[in-house]
KEMARDO-7290 format. One record per residue (C-alpha): residue number from 1; residue in one letter; x, y, z. Coordinates in steps of 0.05 Angstrom, whole numbers. Each point is the difference from the previous one (the first is absolute). Layout:
BEGIN
    nr   rest     east    north       up
   NUM      A        X        Y        Z
...
END
This chain:
BEGIN
    nr   rest     east    north       up
     1      M      393     -691      434
     2      N      -65        9       40
     3      R      -65      -36      -13
     4      G      -29       61      -36
     5      Q       58        1      -48
     6      E       -6      -74      -14
     7      K      -74        8      -15
     8      M       13       57      -48
     9      R       55      -37      -36
    10      S      -46      -58      -12
    11      K      -47       42      -43
    12      S       -9      -29      -69
    13      L       37       28      -60
    14      T      -66        6      -35
    15      R      -16       61       42
    16      R       34       42      -54
    17      G      -51      -17      -54
    18      F      -55       50      -12
    19      L      -64       12      -39
    20      R        0       46      -59
    21      G      -72       21        6
    22      S      -33       67      -11
    23      A       26       63       33
    24      V      -13        4       75
    25      T      -38       59       27
    26      A       59       17       45
    27      G       43       19      -59
    28      C       12       61      -43
    29      F        9      -23      -71
    30      I       10      -73       23
    31      V       -2      -40      -64
    32      P       16      -71      -18
    33      C       74      -12      -17
    34      S      -20      -22      -70
    35      V      -26       70      -14
    36      L       68       28       19
    37      G       34      -47      -48
    38      T       35      -41       54
    39      K        7      -75        2
    40      K       -4      -41       62
    41      S       62      -27       32
    42      E        5      -73       22
    43      G      -10       24       72
    44      A      -62       41      -18
    45      Q      -31      -59      -37
    46      R       -4      -45       60
    47      A      -64      -22       35
    48      K      -54       53        6
    49      R      -12       38       64
    50      A      -68       25       25
    51      A       -1       76       10
    52      S      -16      -10       74
    53      D       65      -37       15
    54      R       55       35       37
    55      L       64       19      -35
    56      N       68      -23       27
    57      I       44       62        0
    58      A       74       10       14
    59      G       29       67       17
    60      V       71       21      -20
    61      G       23       63       35
    62      L      -32       12       68
    63      G       20       70       22
    64      A      -53       54       11
    65      R      -27       -5      -71
    66      G        5      -75       -3
    67      L      -36       -9       66
    68      G      -54       47      -24
    69      N       -9      -40      -63
    70      M       -6      -65       39
    71      E      -54       32       44
    72      K      -38       19      -64
    73      C       -4      -73      -21
    74      E      -63       -8       41
    75      G      -32      -68       -6
    76      A       61      -34      -31
    77      N       48      -50       31
    78      I       69       30       15
    79      V       40      -64       -8
    80      A       72       25       -8
    81      L       40       62       17
    82      C       68       20      -26
    83      D       47       57       18
    84      V       75        8        1
    85      D       -4       42       64
    86      W      -36      -36       55
    87      R        6       60       47
    88      L      -44       42      -44
    89      A      -45      -59      -16
    90      A      -11      -17       74
    91      T      -70       30        4
    92      A      -24      -38      -61
    93      L       32      -65       22
    94      E      -34        6       68
    95      R      -67       19      -30
    96      Y       -2      -62      -45
    97      P       32      -54       44
    98      D      -25      -58      -42
    99      A       34       25      -64
   100      A       64      -33      -22
   101      K       59       48        6
   102      Y       57       11      -49
   103      R       56       48      -17
   104      D        9      -21      -73
   105      F      -61        5      -45
   106      R       29      -53      -46
   107      K        3      -52       55
   108      M      -70       19       21
   109      L      -27      -12      -71
   110      D       38      -66       -4
   111      E      -27      -27       66
   112      E      -70       30        8
   113      K      -38      -37      -55
   114      G      -68       24       22
   115      I       11       74      -13
   116      D      -51       30      -49
   117      A       22       72       -1
   118      V       58       44       21
   119      V        0       72       26
   120      V       66       37      -14
   121      S       14       60       46
   122      T       76        2       -4
   123      P       47       57      -22
   124      D       -7       19      -73
   125      H       62      -35      -25
   126      T      -27      -69       18
   127      H      -72        7      -24
   128      A       11      -30      -69
   129      T       43      -60       21
   130      I      -50      -23       52
   131      A      -61       12      -43
   132      A       30      -35      -60
   133      E       19      -61       40
   134      A      -69       -5       30
   135      M      -35        8      -67
   136      R       43      -54      -33
   137      R      -25      -47       54
   138      G      -72       16      -14
   139      K      -11       46       60
   140      H      -43       62       -4
   141      V       37       63       20
   142      Y      -13       68       32
   143      V       60       47       -4
   144      E        9       67       34
   145      T       13       63      -40
   146      P       39       10      -42
   147      L       -7      -67      -34
   148      A       74       -3      -17
   149      H       67       34        9
   150      D       11       15      -74
   151      V      -37        2      -66
   152      W       25      -67      -25
   153      E      -24      -35       63
   154      A      -70       30       -8
   155      R       -3      -27      -71
   156      Q       22      -69       21
   157      L      -52       -4       56
   158      A      -55       19      -49
   159      R       25      -54      -48
   160      L        2      -53       55
   161      A      -69       19       25
   162      K      -28      -10      -70
   163      E       37      -66      -12
   164      T      -19      -32       67
   165      G      -71       27        5
   166      V        5       11       75
   167      T      -39       55       34
   168      T       42       62       13
   169      Q       -9       67       35
   170      M       46       59       15
   171      G      -10       36       66
   172      N      -23       67      -26
   173      E      -60       -2       46
   174      R      -27       66      -24
   175      H      -18      -34      -66
   176      S      -57      -37       36
   177      G      -27       64       30
   178      A      -63       39      -15
   179      G       39       65       -8
   180      I       43      -22      -59
   181      R      -60      -29      -35
   182      R      -37       66        4
   183      A       63       37      -23
   184      V        8      -46      -60
   185      E      -73        5      -18
   186      M        5       76        1
   187      L       59       -5      -47
   188      W      -36      -48      -47
   189      G      -63       42        0
   190      G       37       58      -33
   191      G      -32       54       43
   192      L       67       28       21
   193      G       18       12      -72
   194      P       65      -27      -31
   195      I       52      -14       54
   196      R       67       28      -20
   197      E       36        4       67
   198      V        2      -44       62
   199      H       40       16       62
   200      C       14      -51       55
   201      W       39       12       64
   202      T       21      -37       62
   203      N       30       16       68
   204      R       51      -56      -11
   205      P       56      -15       11
   206      Q       -8      -11       74
   207      W       66      -37        3
   208      P       72       21      -14
   209      Q       19       15      -73
   210      A       57       38      -32
   211      V       49      -33       48
   212      D       66      -37      -10
   213      R       12      -73       15
   214      P       21      -10       72
   215      K       72      -25        9
   216      G       19      -64       34
   217      K      -50      -50       25
   218      A      -44       -6       61
   219      P      -17      -64       39
   220      V      -58      -37      -32
   221      P      -58        2       50
   222      S      -20      -65       32
   223      G      -56      -34      -39
   224      L       18       32      -67
   225      D       27      -41      -58
   226      W       35       56      -38
   227      D       18      -42      -61
   228      L      -72      -20      -10
   229      W      -22       72       10
   230      L       47       22      -56
   231      G      -29      -53      -46
   232      P       16       20      -73
   233      A       32       67       19
   234      P       75        9       -2
   235      Q       39      -22       61
   236      R       14       52       53
   237      A       11        1       75
   238      F      -58       10       46
   239      Q      -14       70       26
   240      P      -61       26       37
   241      A       -3       53      -55
   242      Y      -33      -54      -44
   243      H      -45      -40       45
   244      P      -54        6       23
   245      Y      -43       48      -42
   246      R       58       45      -23
   247      W       14      -46      -59
   248      R      -52       40      -39
   249      G       50       55      -16
   250      W       56      -45      -26
   251      L        4      -15      -75
   252      D       18      -73       12
   253      F      -60      -14       45
   254      G      -55       51       -8
   255      T      -34       42      -53
   256      G       -1       67       37
   257      A      -59       46       10
   258      L      -26      -13      -70
   259      G        0      -75        9
   260      A      -30        3       69
   261      M      -59       44      -18
   262      G       -4        3      -76
   263      C      -43      -63       -9
   264      H      -50       32       47
   265      L        0       73      -22
   266      L       10      -10      -75
   267      D      -51      -56       -3
   268      A      -60       45      -15
   269      A       36       34      -57
   270      F       25      -66      -29
   271      W      -70      -31        4
   272      G      -44       60      -17
   273      L       44       28      -55
   274      K       16      -68      -31
   275      L       75       12        3
   276      G       13      -74       -9
   277      Q      -21        7      -73
   278      A       60       45      -16
   279      Q       53      -40      -36
   280      S       51       55        8
   281      F        8       60       46
   282      S       55       43       29
   283      V       24       10       72
   284      E       47       52       29
   285      A       21       15       71
   286      D       28       58       41
   287      S       27      -13       69
   288      T       42       28       57
   289      G       48      -37       45
   290      V       22      -53      -50
   291      H       44      -56       28
   292      G       28      -62      -33
   293      E      -34      -53       44
   294      T      -63       33       26
   295      Y      -59       38      -30
   296      P        4       76        3
   297      E      -27       47       52
   298      A      -56       25      -45
   299      S      -22      -10      -71
   300      T      -49       22      -54
   301      I      -14      -51      -54
   302      R      -39       14      -64
   303      Y      -33      -52      -44
   304      R      -25       23      -67
   305      F      -52      -44      -34
   306      P      -26        7      -71
   307      A      -75       -3      -17
   308      R      -35      -65       15
   309      E      -66      -17      -34
   310      D      -40       64        8
   311      L       42       26       59
   312      A       45       61       -6
   313      P       75       -3        9
   314      V       16        8       74
   315      T       59       17       45
   316      I        2      -36       67
   317      T       45       36       51
   318      W       24      -34       64
   319      Y       27       38       61
   320      D       34      -27       63
   321      G       48       21       54
   322      G      -40       62       19
   323      R      -13       24      -71
   324      R      -72       16      -18
   325      P      -40       25      -59
   326      S      -31       69        0
   327      R      -64        5       40
   328      P      -60       -7      -47
   329      G      -37       64      -16
   330      Q      -71        6       28
   331      L       17      -48       58
   332      P      -24       32       65
   333      Y       58       29       39
   334      L      -14      -40       62
   335      R       -7      -66      -37
   336      E       58      -47       14
   337      V       30      -36      -60
   338      G       30      -56       42
   339      S       69      -31        6
   340      N      -13      -48      -58
   341      G      -47       12      -59
   342      S      -11       16      -72
   343      I      -30       55      -43
   344      F      -30      -11      -69
   345      V       -3       64      -41
   346      G      -55       -2      -52
   347      D      -18       52      -52
   348      E      -67       12       35
   349      H       10      -22       73
   350      T       55      -23       47
   351      M       -6      -61       44
   352      M       40      -12       64
   353      F        5      -72       26
   354      G       29      -21       67
   355      P       33        1       47
   356      T      -25      -66       30
   357      V       22      -68      -23
   358      F      -65      -38        2
   359      G      -51       46      -31
   360      T      -68       27       20
   361      T      -27      -22       68
   362      P      -25       45       57
   363      G       55       48       19
   364      Q       42      -13      -63
   365      V        8       41      -63
   366      G      -20      -23      -70
   367      P        6       39      -65
   368      R      -19       73        6
   369      A      -16       46      -58
   370      I       30       70        0
   371      P      -37       47        7
   372      E      -30      -45       54
   373      F      -73        7      -18
   374      A       10       -5      -75
   375      D      -52      -43      -35
   376      V       44      -50      -37
   377      Q      -47      -37      -47
   378      S       21      -60      -41
   379      K        4       16      -74
   380      K        9      -71      -26
   381      P      -21      -70       21
   382      Y       49      -43       39
   383      Q        0      -67       34
   384      K      -18        6       73
   385      I       54      -30       45
   386      R      -25      -53       47
   387      A       14       11       73
   388      V       38      -50       43
   389      T      -49      -21       54
   390      E       38      -51       41
   391      G       43       20       59
   392      D        0       52       54
   393      W       23       71      -17
   394      T       19       13       73
   395      K       52      -55       -8
   396      G       19       19      -71
   397      N       -9      -73      -21
   398      R      -47        3      -60
   399      H       58       -4      -48
   400      M       27      -62       33
   401      Q      -69      -32        7
   402      E      -13       12      -74
   403      W       64      -38      -17
   404      I      -19      -57       47
   405      A      -69       -5      -32
   406      A       31       -1      -69
   407      C       49      -55       21
   408      K      -59      -44       18
   409      T      -33        7      -68
   410      G       63        2      -44
   411      T      -16       70      -24
   412      Q       40       65        1
   413      P      -11       60       47
   414      C        5       73      -19
   415      A       75       10       12
   416      S       23      -66      -31
   417      F       69        1      -31
   418      A      -32       11      -69
   419      Y      -17       69       26
   420      S       50       14       55
   421      A       63      -21      -38
   422      P       -9       54      -54
   423      L      -16       50       55
   424      T       63      -19       37
   425      E       40        4      -64
   426      M      -23       71      -13
   427      V       16       21       72
   428      L       69      -31        0
   429      L       19       33      -66
   430      G        0       64       40
   431      N       57      -29       41
   432      V       36      -19      -64
   433      A       -1       74      -21
   434      L       19       20       71
   435      Q       60      -48        5
   436      S       25       11      -71
   437      G       -3       75        6
   438      T      -26        8      -71
   439      P      -69        4      -33
   440      I      -21      -67      -29
   441      E      -47      -23      -55
   442      W      -34      -66       16
   443      D      -18      -51      -54
   444      A      -49      -46       36
   445      R       -3      -51      -57
   446      K       75      -11        0
   447      M        7       13       75
   448      Q       58       46      -11
   449      V       23       72        7
   450      T       16       35      -65
   451      G       53       53       -7
   452      A       27       -5       71
   453      P       49      -59        4
   454      E       21       19       71
   455      A      -71      -15       24
   456      K       -3      -72      -26
   457      R       36      -30       60
   458      F      -56       24       46
   459      I      -54      -39      -36
   460      R       26      -67       25
   461      G       44      -11       61
   462      E       51      -55       11
   463      Y      -11      -56       50
   464      R       50      -25       50
   465      E       28      -69      -13
   466      G      -48      -54       23
   467      W      -62       43      -13
   468      S      -41        7      -63
   469      L      -70       15      -23
END
C-alpha cells in the first residue's frame, strides 16, 4: 500500500454523515429526505459534514463508461476502485494511482471504511447486488441505467433507498438537461392538446443479438476474474461473445436495446405524462429473430396506459433494431429525425424530442413543435422545473455533480431511486412482454402480471448460489 492509500484509509468514518438542510441550488427537485418519507440509516445519521467538504467516492466497474463516470466526479476524492477485469480497468487504475484497488466489491466495502459513496458502472446483472450492499452499509449510490436487471430488483432498490435514507441517483443524464425540462413543461402546459400517442426509437442494438450460445469454452483472459464477473448470473464458461460490451444482448447479463436506451428515451414520457401514477397498464411486443438466450434482432413494444388525473389514455410505442415510426406529417423533408428520439402526438400539435442525450445546449436539439413555427401556448398553469446549474455540459457531468451536491446535504437529486426505480420498472416490463411472447397486464400494487402465468418468471430472476440481494 502506498502512502496515498494509507492516508485515504485513515479518513474518519464520520465522513458519511450529512446535513439535511434546504435544497441546494445545484439540484432539480432536491428536497429533504423527510419530505420523501424516508428515514435516516445509522450511517446517514453520523456526524454532520459541511457542504464544502470533499466526498470520498469508490467506483465499481471501470471500463469506458465507468472511467467516464469517475472523470465526472470532479472535486471529489476517488479513494477506491474495483473491477473484475484489470485489463479493461487499466486506464482508470493508472489515472487514480492513490486509490485502493480491488476485484471484489464486497472486500472493498469491508476494508475501505472511509468510503462515503459508490458509483456502479458494471453490467446490468450486477447493478442491484452492488447497490444494495452499499446502501445497507450507509453509502450513497449512483447506478448506471437501467437501475436493475429485472422488475423485482428495481422494487427492492427503491425500498432499500427509502429505508436507509442514503442519497441515490440513476445515470439517466438526460434527466438533468435543459431539453427534457422544456419538453416536460410543454406537455404540462397543455398547448399540444391531449397526448394520445408517443413513439420512441433507437439505433440499438449495436452489439450481437438473436444469436445462439457459443459451444465449448475459451481461455479466460489474463486479469479477468470470470467467476466474479458472472456474479449472481448462472454459471457458464467464458466466451468473448459475452465480455466485454457484448453482454448487453444476453438475457442473463443485459437488458437489450430497451434496457440500454429506454431509461433515456422514455424518460420524458414517463415524467411529462405522469405514467408512474398508473396502477395498471398493458404491454405487448412484436419481434423478429427470437432466440432463447439473447434478445431479438428487432422489436416493437407497446405500452397502453389508462387516463391519469386530467391526462388522456396514451399508447407508448418503442422501436429498435432498425424499426422506426412513420415520419411526422408537416416535418420539413430535409429535417433529420435522428438515430434516437421520440415523437409526442397531440390533438393540436406534435412535438419531436431528441436525438441528443443531454438536452439543449449550442449545437444540440431540444423539443421541437411540428409544424416547426407553431405557436404552442400554455393553456394551464404548471410548476416550472428548476434547472440543474452545477457541472459542465461539455463533460456531461451535471447529473453526477447534482448527486454529489445532494450527498453533502443529505437530500435527494432529480433521478433518485424514488423516481428512477418506477421508470426502470416500466421499461423492463417491455422485456417481460418480449421474453414471454404474450401480452401482459401489469398490476403495480401487487407487483404481478395478471392473466399471463408464463410471464411471471421474468419478473424476478434467480441468483446463483452464494449471491443474493
